[in-house]
N, C-alpha and C positions, 0 to 999 in steps of 0.2 A: 230174734235176730242173733246169728252166731257171734262169738267173740271177734272183735275187729283187730286185725294185725296190720300195721302200716310199715312196710319195709324201710322207708326213709327214717321213721322214728325208731325202729328196732336197731338200725345201724348206729344210732347215737345214744342208745339207752345205757345209762350208768357211766358214760364218758364224762370226764371232768373237764369243764371248760373254764379256763383261768379268767378271773376278773380282778382288776386292780393288782396290787402287789402280792397279796397272799390269799385272796378270795377265790371262790369258784361257784359254778352252778352245775348240777347234774340232773338230768331228767331220770328220775327213779322209776316212774311207772306212768301209764296213761290208760284211760278207758274211753273208747269211742274215737270217732274221726268224722270226716265230712259225711260219710255214709250214715252214721248215727244221727246226725243233725237232720238230714233229709228224711230218714225213716221216722223220726219223732214228729216232724212237721206233717208227714203224710197221714198220720193217725187222724188228723182233723178232716181230711177229705178223701181218704182212700188211697189207692196205689199212686195215682198221679204220674209224675215224670220218672224216668228210669235211666236215661243215658247220662254220661258224664256232663255233656253240654247242658242238658236240662237240669241236672243236679246243681251245676254252677249257677244257672239262672235262678233256681229256687233259693239257693243260699244267698245270692245277692239280693233277691227280693226281700227275704226275711230280714236281713240286716239293714237294708235301706229303709224299710218301713218299721224298724224297731220291734219286730217280732222276735224277741230274744230268748224265750224259754227253750226252744230246741237247742240252742247253743249250750245251755246248762247241762245237757246230757253228756257232754264231753268233759272229762276231768283229767287234770295233769298233776303229778306229784313231783316236786323238786327237792333236792338236797342242796342247800345254799350256805355259803360261808361268807360273812360280810362284817364290816365294822359295826359296832353297836349304834353309832349315830345314823348309819344307813338303815339298820333294822328298825329304829324308832320312827323313821319316815315310812318305811315299808308297812309297819304294823297299823298305820292309819287306814289301810284297806282291810276292813273288818269282815269281809265276805269270804274268807279262806279259813282253812283249818291248819294249825301248825303246832309243832312241838319243838321247843328250843332247849339247847343245852343249859343246864342249871349250875350256876356258881355256888349254890347251896350244897349240891351233891358232889360236884367235881372241882378239882383244882384247875383254874383257868390257865391256859397255855400262854407262854410268853410270845404272843403274836399281836402286833399292832400295825395299824395302817399308817403309812408314811406317803404323802402325796409326792408326785414328781415336782421338780422346780417349776415346770411350765404351768402347773395347776395352782401355784401360789400366786393368786391374783388380787387385785384391789377390789374393794367393795363397789358394787354397781350403784350408779347414781339413779338408775331407772328402776331396777328390781331391788326393792328394799331387803329381800330375803336371800339374795344371791350375789355371786361374784361377777365382775365384769370380764370383758375379753382382754383387759389390759394386765399383763403380768407385772409384778413388782420388780424392782431392780435386782440384779444378780446377787448383790451383797445382802439385801434384805431376805431374798429367797434362801440363801445359804444359812443365814442366821436363824430364820424361822424353822428350817428343817433340822438344824442342830439342836435348837431348843425343844422341838417336839420329840426328837429321838432321846435326848437326855432326860426329859420329863417322863417318858414312857419307861425307860430303863430304871429310873429312880423309883417310880411308882411300883413297878413289878418287884424290885428288890425289897421294898418296904412291905409289900404284900406277902412275899415269902417269909419275911421276918415275923410278921403277925402270925402266920400259920405255924411257924416254928415255936412261937411262944404259946401256942395252944388256943389262939383266938379262933372263934368259929368261922368257917368258910363264908357263911352268909353275911357276916359282918366285915371280914377282911376284904371281900370283893368290892365293897363300896368305895375303896380307895383307888380302884383302877379307872383309867380315863375312857371316854367314849370312843377312842380310836382302837380299843381292844376288839379283836375279832370274836364273833359268836357264830353259832351254827344252828340251823333248824331244818326240819322237814316241813314243806309248805305245799298244801294241796288246795287246788282251786278249780272251779269250773270255767269253761272257755268264755262265757259271757262276762263274768267278773274279771277274768284275766285280761280281756280286751279293755275293760275300764281301767285297770291298773296300767296297762301299756299306754293307753291314751294319755294319761297324766304323766307317767314317768319317762316316756320317750319325748315328751315336749321339750323344746329348747330351754324353757324356763326352769325345768327340773334340775336339781343339783347334779353335777357331772357324775359323781360317784354312783348314785342310784340309776342314772341313765345307762351307765355301763352294764349294770346287772339287767336292766330292762331289755337292752338290745340282745343280750345272749338268750334271755327267756323268749323274746320275740322270735328269734331264729329257730328255737326248739319248737315253739308252738306252730310255726309255719310247717314244720316237718310232720307234725301230728295231723293237722287239718289245713292243708294248703289252700283249698277253695275258700274256706271260712276266713283265713288270714288275708287272702286277696280281697275279699269283700270288706273286711275291716279296714284295710289300707285305703280302699276306694271311697268308702262312705263315712269313715270316722277319722282315721289317722291323717289322711291327706285331703280332708274336706274342711269346709268352714260352715258355721251356723250363723245365719243372718238374723239380727233383731228386726223389729217392726220398722224402725226408721231406716235401717240399712236396706231392707227389702223394698221399701217405698222409693228409695233413691235409685235402686237398680231398675225398678219398674219405670220410673220417669225417664231414665236414660235409654231404655230399650224400646219404649212405646213407639217412637218415631223412626226407629231403624227399619231399613228395608229387608235386611237379612237377619233373622232370629233363628237360632237352632230349634228344630221342630219339637224337642222335648221340653223347652223352657216355658212356653206360654201357659200351659196348665199349672206348672209349679208356681209361677209368679202371679197368677190371677189375671193374665192378659187374654184377650180374645184371640182364638187361633187365627193364623194367617190364611187368607183365601188361596 
C-alpha cells in the first residue's frame, strides 16, 4: 500500500496549538489513516469493501466489536509542552513511546503554569481526587495565585543560585515545583490513543489534562476522521452496562410495544413479530 497522505492532517502538521497559559501540542508526524485501518482489516478476508461508505461501515463494525488491532496500524507523533503534574498523569498511559527533556542535561526554563482565577475551586465532596464546580471567593483566588507565583519565582531564583554555586543540574532541579513546564515527543498508535482520550476527555479527569486531550482529539480526527467518528459513537459517547443494569433494562423493555429493531438481539430479548 502506498504512503498515505491526508490533506486535512497535512494542513495542521507542525502547527503549534496553544494549551493552558504556556503549553502547546504539535502534530509532528503521522503514519496511516482510515484507509490503512481498512486495508489491515481486509487482510483477514480478502478485498472486501472498497467505497467510502463501506469503509465507514467496516471501521464502525471493527470498533463496535472491539476488533482493535487494525487501529494500531495508524501512528501519530506529537510534540507537547505541559506542566510536570500533567505529565505525571499522562505518563500513566504506558502504551506510547516518548522522549522528554532532561533536567540533568539542560537548564530548565523559567516557565511555570499558573491557573486562571476561575479554575481555583474548592475540593469536590463527591470526587475525592478532583475539584468541584464551585470557585473559591475572589479574595482567596487572588491570594492563591499570588502565593503560587511568588513560590515559583523564589524556587527558580534559588535553582539558579545552586547552579551558579556549581551544584549539579540533576540535583538542583529537584527544588523546582510540579508547575514547571516540561516537553516531550510522544508517539502512540490510534487504538491506544483512543484509550487515552476515553479517560482524559472524561468530565472526571483533571481540567488541565482534559485541555490537552481535546487538542489531541481534534488532531486525531483530522488524521482518521472515520475512525474518530466510530470512537465517538461506540466509546466516547456510549455507556457500558453491568449485569444488573442490563437486567433492569430488559425488564423495562420486555412489555413495551415499540422496541428499536436493533435492541432485542443485544439485550437477549426475543425478536418482535
